[in-house]
C-alpha positions as CSV (number, residue, x, y, z in Angstrom):
1,X,35.9,-14.1,-6.2
2,X,35.2,-10.8,-8.1
3,X,38.0,-8.4,-8.3
4,X,37.7,-4.7,-8.9
5,X,40.1,-2.9,-11.1
6,X,42.2,0.0,-9.8
7,X,40.5,3.4,-9.8
8,X,40.6,5.6,-12.8
9,X,43.6,7.5,-11.6
10,X,45.5,4.3,-11.2
11,X,45.6,4.4,-7.4
12,X,44.1,1.2,-6.2
13,X,44.2,2.4,-2.6
14,X,41.8,5.4,-3.0
15,X,38.7,4.7,-1.0
16,X,39.9,1.2,-0.1
17,X,40.6,-0.3,3.3
18,X,41.9,-3.6,4.7
19,X,39.5,-6.4,5.4
20,X,39.9,-5.8,9.1
21,X,39.1,-2.1,8.8
22,X,36.1,-2.8,6.6
23,X,34.9,-5.4,9.2
24,X,35.2,-2.8,11.9
25,X,33.5,-0.1,9.8
26,X,30.4,-2.3,9.1
27,X,30.3,-3.9,12.5
28,X,31.1,-7.4,11.5
29,X,33.9,-9.8,12.4
30,X,36.9,-10.4,10.0
31,X,35.7,-14.0,9.7
32,X,32.3,-12.8,8.5
33,X,33.9,-10.5,6.0
34,X,35.9,-13.5,4.7
35,X,32.7,-15.5,4.3
36,X,31.1,-12.6,2.4
37,X,34.1,-12.4,0.1
38,X,33.6,-16.1,-0.7
39,X,29.9,-15.2,-1.4
40,X,30.9,-12.4,-3.8
41,X,31.9,-9.3,-1.8
42,X,34.1,-7.5,-4.3
43,X,37.8,-7.0,-3.4
44,X,40.6,-5.2,-5.2
45,X,43.6,-6.9,-6.8
46,X,45.7,-6.1,-3.7
47,X,43.1,-7.7,-1.3
48,X,41.8,-4.5,0.0
49,X,38.1,-3.6,-0.1
50,X,36.7,-0.6,-1.9
51,X,34.4,0.9,0.8
52,X,31.7,2.2,-1.5
53,X,31.6,-1.0,-3.6
54,X,31.6,-3.2,-0.5
55,X,28.7,-1.3,1.1
56,X,26.7,-1.3,-2.1
57,X,27.3,-5.0,-2.5
58,X,26.1,-5.6,1.1
59,X,23.0,-3.5,0.6
60,X,22.1,-5.4,-2.6
61,X,23.0,-8.9,-1.4
62,X,22.4,-9.2,2.3
63,X,19.1,-9.5,4.2
64,X,18.9,-6.4,6.4
65,X,17.9,-8.6,9.4
66,X,21.1,-10.7,9.1
67,X,23.5,-7.9,8.4
68,X,24.5,-7.2,11.9
69,X,24.9,-3.5,12.5
70,X,25.8,-2.9,8.9
71,X,26.4,0.4,7.3
72,X,29.1,2.9,8.1
73,X,30.0,3.5,11.7
74,X,28.4,6.6,12.9
75,X,26.1,7.0,9.9
76,X,22.4,7.6,10.4
77,X,20.2,4.6,9.6
78,X,18.2,4.5,6.4
79,X,14.5,5.3,6.6
80,X,13.6,1.7,6.2
81,X,15.9,0.7,9.1
82,X,14.5,3.5,11.3
83,X,11.0,2.3,10.6
84,X,12.0,-1.3,11.3
85,X,13.6,-0.2,14.6
86,X,10.5,1.9,15.5
87,X,8.2,-1.1,14.9
88,X,10.4,-3.3,17.1
89,X,10.2,-0.8,19.9
90,X,6.4,-0.6,19.5
91,X,6.1,-4.4,19.7
92,X,8.3,-4.4,22.8
93,X,6.2,-1.7,24.5
94,X,3.0,-3.6,23.6
95,X,4.4,-6.8,25.1
96,X,5.4,-5.0,28.3
97,X,2.0,-3.4,28.5
98,X,0.3,-6.8,28.1
99,X,2.6,-8.4,30.8
100,X,1.8,-5.5,33.2
101,X,-1.9,-5.9,32.5
102,X,-1.7,-9.7,33.2
103,X,0.2,-9.0,36.4
104,X,3.4,-10.7,35.2
105,X,5.3,-7.4,35.8
106,X,5.5,-5.6,39.1
107,X,6.8,-2.3,40.1
108,X,10.3,-2.6,41.3
109,X,10.0,0.1,44.0
110,X,6.8,-1.5,45.3
111,X,8.5,-4.9,45.6
112,X,11.5,-3.4,47.4
113,X,9.1,-1.6,49.8
114,X,7.2,-4.8,50.4
115,X,10.3,-6.9,51.1
116,X,11.6,-4.2,53.4
117,X,8.3,-4.0,55.3
118,X,8.2,-7.8,55.6
119,X,11.7,-8.0,56.9
120,X,11.1,-5.2,59.4
121,X,7.9,-6.9,60.6
122,X,9.7,-10.2,61.1
123,X,12.5,-8.5,63.0
124,X,10.0,-6.8,65.3
125,X,8.2,-10.1,65.8
126,X,11.4,-11.8,66.9
127,X,12.2,-9.0,69.3
128,X,8.7,-9.1,70.7
129,X,9.0,-12.9,71.2
130,X,12.1,-12.3,73.4
131,X,10.1,-9.9,75.6
132,X,7.1,-12.3,75.7
133,X,9.0,-15.5,76.6
134,X,11.6,-14.1,79.0
135,X,9.3,-14.1,82.1
136,X,8.1,-17.6,81.3
137,X,11.6,-19.0,80.8
138,X,13.0,-17.2,83.9
139,X,10.1,-18.7,86.0
140,X,10.6,-22.2,84.6
141,X,14.4,-22.1,85.2
142,X,14.2,-20.1,88.4
143,X,16.5,-17.5,86.9
144,X,16.7,-13.8,87.3
145,X,14.3,-12.3,84.7
146,X,16.5,-9.3,84.0
147,X,19.6,-11.4,83.3
148,X,17.5,-13.9,81.2
149,X,16.1,-11.0,79.1
150,X,19.6,-9.5,78.6
151,X,21.0,-12.9,77.5
152,X,18.0,-13.7,75.2
153,X,18.0,-10.2,73.7
154,X,21.7,-10.3,73.0
155,X,21.5,-13.8,71.4
156,X,18.4,-12.8,69.3
157,X,20.1,-9.6,68.0
158,X,23.2,-11.6,67.1
159,X,21.0,-14.1,65.3
160,X,19.3,-11.3,63.3
161,X,22.6,-9.9,62.3
162,X,23.7,-13.3,61.1
163,X,20.4,-13.6,59.1
164,X,20.9,-10.2,57.6
165,X,24.3,-11.3,56.2
166,X,22.8,-14.1,54.2
167,X,22.2,-12.8,50.7
168,X,18.8,-13.5,49.2
169,X,18.9,-15.7,46.2
170,X,18.1,-13.9,42.9
171,X,14.4,-14.3,42.1
172,X,14.0,-16.1,38.7
173,X,11.2,-17.6,36.8
174,X,11.2,-21.4,37.0
């Protein structure tokens, strides 16, 4: 494993950080930094990592797509990285446009409105059923139509409340 000499002024700690601090700074795990050290990431004699040398080594030796976040925390991305990210966004937008064109994507608010309208229509149909069958049921049983309607109406409303408490399963493909 390559070792870097102390800095020109003899201070081996100038510009150097621990492996954990370097891992946090470049957005990788400490375990990944240990793997990179085994692959040649330079470390100082005291086991610390010179930040500039470490970043330079990563730029020269790691594939940008496999670097994780890479770079210095809070630093602006390089022009090449910005272009790469821009291309990724363009591809994602094109994919969404194609899915929308094919009808694979639907408008969320339109779906919510359709589900609400369907549920309301079903509720209204259930309540209309009560009004429609009450006279028939009362005649068949020889019961008071007003009391029969009140009982059926109460039972149907309780039933609809119970149905409303049942969560809809999440819609998923497959």
